[in-house]
Structure formats: structure tokens, C-alpha cells
C-alpha positions, 0 to 999 in steps of 0.5 A, spaced: 267 700 805 271 694 802 278 692 804 281 693 797 277 701 798 280 702 805 287 700 802 286 705 796 284 710 800 290 710 805 294 709 799 292 716 797 293 718 804 299 717 804 301 720 797 299 726 799 305 726 805 300 731 810 303 725 816 308 726 820 313 720 821 309 715 827 303 717 822 306 714 816 309 709 820 302 706 822 299 707 816 304 703 812 303 698 817 296 697 816 296 698 808 301 691 809 296 688 814 291 689 810 293 687 803 296 681 806 289 680 809 286 680 802 291 676 800 290 670 805 282 671 803 283 671 795 288 664 797 283 661 801 277 661 797 281 659 791 283 653 795 290 655 796 291 656 803 296 652 806 301 653 800 300 660 801 301 659 809 308 655 807 309 661 802 308 666 807 314 663 812 318 663 807 317 670 804 317 671 812 324 669 812 327 672 806 325 679 808 328 678 815 334 675 811 335 683 808 337 681 801 332 684 796 332 679 791 328 674 796 323 679 799 317 678 795 314 672 790 317 672 783 314 668 777 318 665 771 315 661 764 309 661 769 311 659 776 311 661 782 317 661 787 319 664 794 325 663 797 329 665 804 336 663 802 334 655 806 329 654 801 325 655 795 318 652 793 316 652 786 307 654 786 306 651 779 299 655 779 301 662 782 297 664 788 296 671 791 303 673 794 306 679 796 311 680 790 318 683 789 320 690 789 318 693 782 326 694 780 329 688 783 332 682 779 329 675 781 333 670 782 333 664 776 332 658 781 330 653 774 336 650 774 336 647 781 329 644 780 331 641 773 337 639 777 333 635 782 332 629 778 339 627 781 335 625 787 334 618 787 334 616 794 327 616 797 326 617 804 319 616 808 316 622 812 311 623 817 305 627 816 304 634 818 299 633 823 305 628 826 310 632 825 307 638 828 304 634 835 312 632 836 315 639 835 309 642 840 311 637 845 318 637 844 317 645 845 313 644 851 318 640 854 324 645 853 321 650 855 319 647 862 326 645 863 329 652 859 324 657 859 324 661 853 331 661 852 330 660 843 331 653 840 331 650 834 329 642 832 332 638 827 328 632 825 333 626 823 331 621 818 333 614 820 339 613 815 338 619 811 339 626 812 337 631 817 333 637 816 330 643 821 323 641 823 320 647 822 322 649 815 320 641 814 313 643 817 312 648 811 313 643 806 309 638 808 303 643 810 304 646 803 305 639 799 302 633 803 308 629 801 309 622 805 316 622 802 322 626 801 327 626 795 335 626 796 342 625 794 349 623 797 356 626 795 361 621 794 363 620 801 356 618 802 354 625 805 348 629 804 350 636 802 346 637 797 338 640 796 332 635 798 325 635 795 318 634 796 313 634 792 306 634 789 302 636 784 301 643 785 308 645 789 315 642 790 319 645 796 327 645 796 330 643 803 338 644 805 340 638 809 343 640 816 350 637 817 351 634 824 354 628 826 351 622 831 344 623 831 339 617 832 332 618 827 327 623 830 326 630 833 333 633 837 333 640 840 339 645 837 340 651 842 340 657 838 
């Protein structure tokens, strides 16, 4: 039986209502997992698996936020968007992603992307592989010293903004960009959105306000 046929069957069983509370929850989870596998396969076949993986990370954060307006992807003017409150991705050619519920009005983020022309400062970035290796090593060292205590890592760009390293990893994975554009306020601080782009996607990241950090990766206890 194909996965799509199995999803249809499970949906039919769920609609019948002849299941108890625990079984209903298990059915819903099975349907969600199967749909995720189908979307992943479709995106792999279309050559957009890196964008899809980064988008899935953002969608996970959007769902966890409890804000239904960012609990799925949406399409405006032919472009697809995902957001988690801290970052937004614009996908130029829509891919197979979980959509917003039909009763939810999507955010209008077009102006945010239109204003990115003000970001004139360009900063070089490590590659996805380089930053991933840095984070893996830093996390391993943290766990040796601190056990399983939660931690987040910031990547401080030399003379530039500081960014959540995991968010930057997702952005690099989606775009393959080697640089980031940012802008300062009239006090010389990075407070507005930064962005990375490719011919397939753009990702906006918000800088983290930290003081006195040297360039490189820094651990911040969560």
C-alpha cells in the first residue's frame, strides 16, 4: 500500500469516530508522520531537500510558539513563507510543506522583505559544514563540562552582528550563501533584520543583543 493510500485509509478511520481517546491520538500522530515522510520524499525528488529541512526547523519553532498564524507555511504572490517569530524564510519556488490551517489568516511579510534593500553592510560567513563542525565540537565540550544542561550558541561575526548559531546553520543550509547583509541604527548597533539569500530562497534572522563578545562561537546557558 502506498503511503498516500495509507494516509487516506487512516483519515477515513479517524473520521468514523470508532476509536478511543488514546487510539485517536495515535492515529493523528501516524497521519502526521506519514505526511511528513511524503513531503520529505517529494522535496528530495525535486532537489529541494536542503531548503525543506531548514523550513521544517522553522515550522517546528512556529508550531511550538503557540501562534497559529505561523503554525504552517503559506503562499503569497507565488512565493512561499515560513516563520517562527525569530526568523522568516521566503522560498521563491514553493515546495511541499505543511500548510497553515485553512481558517488562519497568514502574516503579510512582503514589506519586511521589501525593506531589506537598506541592508548595505556585507559580512563574510563560514560554510554550512564549517559552522556545523564548530557547533558540534562546542556542544561536545559543553556536555563534558556541564552535562546535559541546555545551552544555545551564538556566532559573533567580526565587527558585525551576533546570531543564533542554530538559526544561522539552517539559513546556510537553505541558501548556501557565503555572506550576510545587515544594517546599523544611528547608534551603530545591529538591531534590524539581517538576511542571507540565494536564487532559490531568502532567510531573515534577527541579531542577538550581546556586549563585548569577540568574533566566533560563544555558549549561552539557556
